[in-house]
C-alpha positions in Angstrom: 0.0 0.0 0.0 1.5 3.4 -1.0 2.1 5.9 1.9 -0.8 8.2 2.7 -0.4 11.8 1.7 -0.6 14.3 4.5 -3.2 17.0 4.8 -2.3 20.3 3.1 -0.9 23.1 5.3 -3.1 26.1 5.7 -1.8 29.6 5.1 -3.4 32.8 6.5 -4.5 34.9 3.6 -3.9 38.3 5.3 -0.5 37.4 6.6 0.5 36.1 3.2 -0.7 39.2 1.5 1.3 41.3 4.0 4.4 39.2 3.4 4.2 39.5 -0.4 3.9 43.3 -0.2 6.7 43.5 2.3 9.1 41.4 0.2 8.2 43.3 -2.9 8.9 46.5 -1.1 12.4 45.2 -0.1 13.1 44.3 -3.7 11.9 47.6 -4.9 14.2 49.5 -2.6 17.1 47.4 -3.7 16.4 47.8 -7.4 15.9 51.6 -7.0 19.5 51.9 -5.8 21.2 49.9 -8.6 23.6 51.8 -10.8 23.6 51.2 -14.6 26.7 49.1 -14.4 25.0 46.9 -11.8 21.9 46.5 -13.9 24.1 45.3 -16.8 25.7 42.5 -14.7 24.9 38.9 -15.6 22.1 37.5 -13.4 23.5 33.9 -13.8 20.0 32.8 -15.0 20.5 32.0 -18.6 21.2 35.1 -20.6 19.4 37.5 -18.2 21.1 40.6 -16.9 20.3 42.0 -13.5 18.0 44.4 -15.3 16.0 41.5 -16.8 15.8 39.9 -13.4 14.6 43.1 -11.8 11.9 43.5 -14.4 10.9 39.8 -14.1 10.4 40.2 -10.3 7.4 42.6 -11.0 5.7 39.7 -12.7 5.3 37.9 -9.4 2.6 40.5 -8.5 1.7 41.4 -12.0 0.4 37.9 -12.8 -2.0 38.2 -9.8 -3.3 41.5 -11.0 -3.7 40.3 -14.6 -5.7 37.3 -13.4 -8.0 39.4 -11.3 -8.8 41.7 -14.2 -10.2 38.7 -16.1 -13.5 37.0 -15.5 -13.4 34.2 -13.0 -12.7 30.9 -14.8 -15.7 28.7 -15.5 -15.9 25.1 -14.4 -17.1 25.2 -10.8 -15.5 25.9 -7.5 -12.7 23.3 -7.7 -9.3 24.5 -8.8 -7.4 22.7 -11.5 -4.1 23.0 -9.7 -3.5 22.6 -6.0 -0.8 24.5 -4.1 1.4 21.4 -3.7 1.2 20.7 -7.4 2.4 24.1 -8.3 6.2 23.7 -7.7 6.3 20.6 -9.9 4.3 22.3 -12.6 6.9 24.9 -13.3 9.2 22.8 -15.5 8.9 23.4 -19.2 7.8 27.0 -19.0 11.2 28.6 -18.8 11.2 29.6 -22.5 7.9 31.4 -22.4 8.8 33.2 -19.2 12.1 34.3 -20.6 10.4 35.8 -23.6 7.9 37.6 -21.5 10.6 38.9 -19.3 12.7 40.3 -22.1 9.6 42.0 -23.6 8.7 43.6 -20.3 12.3 44.8 -19.7 12.3 46.4 -23.2 8.9 48.0 -22.7 9.8 49.6 -19.4 13.2 51.4 -19.4 12.2 53.1 -16.2 12.2 50.2 -13.7 10.9 52.4 -10.8 7.9 53.4 -12.9 7.3 49.7 -13.6 7.5 48.9 -9.8 5.1 51.8 -9.0 2.5 50.6 -11.5 2.8 47.0 -10.4 2.4 47.9 -6.7 -0.6 50.2 -7.4 -2.5 47.7 -9.5 -1.9 44.9 -7.0 -2.9 47.2 -4.1 -6.2 48.1 -5.9 -7.2 44.6 -7.0 -6.0 42.0 -4.5 -7.2 43.3 -1.1 -10.7 43.5 -2.5 -10.8 39.9 -3.7 -11.5 36.8 -1.6 -9.0 33.9 -1.2 -11.4 31.3 -2.6 -11.7 33.2 -6.0 -10.4 31.1 -8.9 -7.7 32.7 -11.0 -6.0 31.6 -14.2 -2.3 31.0 -14.0 0.3 29.7 -16.5 -0.1 26.3 -15.0 -3.9 26.1 -14.6 -6.6 27.5 -12.4 -5.8 28.0 -8.7 -7.4 29.6 -5.7 -6.3 33.1 -5.2 -5.1 32.4 -1.7 -2.9 29.5 -3.0 -1.6 31.6 -5.9 -0.6 34.2 -3.4 1.5 31.7 -1.5 3.4 30.9 -4.7 4.3 34.5 -5.0 6.4 34.2 -1.8 8.4 31.6 -3.6 8.9 33.8 -6.7 9.9 36.8 -4.6 12.2 35.0 -2.1 13.9 32.9 -4.8 14.6 35.9 -7.0 15.6 38.1 -4.0 18.4 35.5 -3.5 19.2 35.6 -7.2 19.5 39.4 -7.0 21.7 39.1 -3.9 24.1 36.6 -5.5 24.3 38.7 -8.7 25.0 42.0 -7.1 26.2 41.3 -3.6 23.4 43.5 -2.1 22.1 42.4 1.3 18.4 42.5 0.7 16.1 41.8 3.7 13.8 38.8 3.7 10.4 39.3 5.2 10.2 36.5 7.8 6.7 35.4 6.8 7.6 35.4 3.2 10.7 33.3 3.9 8.6 30.9 6.1 5.9 30.4 3.5 8.4 29.8 0.7 10.4 27.3 2.8 7.2 25.4 4.0 5.7 25.1 0.6 8.8 23.7 -1.0 9.3 21.3 2.0 5.7 20.1 1.7 6.1 19.7 -2.0 9.0 17.3 -1.4 6.8 15.3 1.0 4.1 15.3 -1.6 6.4 14.1 -4.3 7.9 11.3 -2.2 5.4 10.4 0.4 6.5 8.3 3.3 8.0 8.4 6.8 11.5 7.0 6.6 13.4 10.3 6.2 12.9 13.5 8.3 13.8 16.7 6.6 14.3 19.6 9.0 14.6 23.3 7.8 14.6 25.2 11.1 12.9 27.3 12.2 10.2 26.9 9.6 9.6 23.4 8.5 9.9 19.7 9.4 8.5 17.1 7.0 8.7 13.3 6.6 9.1 11.8 3.2 10.3 8.7 1.2 8.7 5.3 1.7 10.2 2.7 4.0 10.3 1.9 7.7 8.5 4.7 9.5 10.0 6.4 12.5 7.7 6.8 15.5 9.8 7.9 18.5 13.3 9.1 19.6 15.9 10.3 17.1 15.0 9.4 13.5 17.5 7.1 11.8 17.5 9.2 8.6 17.7 12.9 9.0 18.4 15.8 6.6 18.9 19.2 8.0 19.7 22.6 6.4 18.9 26.3 6.7 16.1 27.9 4.7 18.1 29.6 2.0 20.1 26.4 1.3 16.9 24.4 1.1 15.4 26.9 -1.3 18.5 26.8 -3.5 18.4 23.0 -3.5 14.7 22.9 -4.3 15.0 25.3 -7.2 18.3 24.0 -8.6 20.4 26.9 -7.6 22.6 24.5 -5.6 23.3 20.9 -6.2 22.9 18.3 -3.5 26.5 17.0 -3.8 27.9 20.6 -3.6 25.8 21.4 -0.5 27.0 18.3 1.2 30.6 19.0 0.3 30.3 22.5 1.6 28.7 21.4 4.9 25.5 23.4 4.1 23.5 20.2 4.5 23.7 17.6 7.2 22.5 14.1 6.2 22.6 11.0 8.4 21.3 7.6 7.7 21.4 5.3 4.6 18.2 6.8 3.2 19.1 10.4 3.8 19.9 11.2 0.1 17.6 13.6 -1.7 19.7 14.0 -4.9 17.2 12.0 -7.0 14.3 14.1 -5.8 15.8 17.5 -6.5 15.3 20.1 -7.8 11.5 20.3 -7.3 11.1 23.3 -9.6 12.2 23.6 -13.2 
């Protein structure tokens, strides 16, 4: 019998909305201070420059606003895509996203004006909506509340990308970092259900995954532990499992504590 999948974690809509706005604000302040030579630096994401990355980050909120300006999708109250399915649905869309990013960057030479418009539209549309409203995303229909949680992933992951490309120390909103970490940890448990390995990402997440003998008490025989940013880099392919182990960024004990074949979760 396959292992039973666990109940999906609940996220408070108001707290998530506040976290998304806070992280977007941190990014906006960082981008506002970038000099032309910094904007021209490679972002280490394909052929993107830092300027392309900065433009792309507005899409995290812009996609939500775009979806709310459209009629609610037909087909009943059930979403086509659940929150835990979203991370695994991102593979294969890189080309379309890159094209849209380049077009956006070319259309908006004034990045601060783009950030202002993005924040204004989002502030007008999202607080007035309800979390149960269905919205159309690139991957399928989702509940607005769930889609908003995915925005923490987009913003936190790309905040880290921006930091690594420029060296800027950009703050992380604690709630945004927590939601991003938890969603990616839960996605791992959903991808490989079971109870033989415990994955710890303190202080935000602990999940059990991978089929096999289930641990019930005491110290688990198979444990993986790392910090939130390392976990996020592993889950999104920014860091490889072997490299993280070599650099002592991940602790792994037990014969089953190897996640290399399950990572990355996002394409």
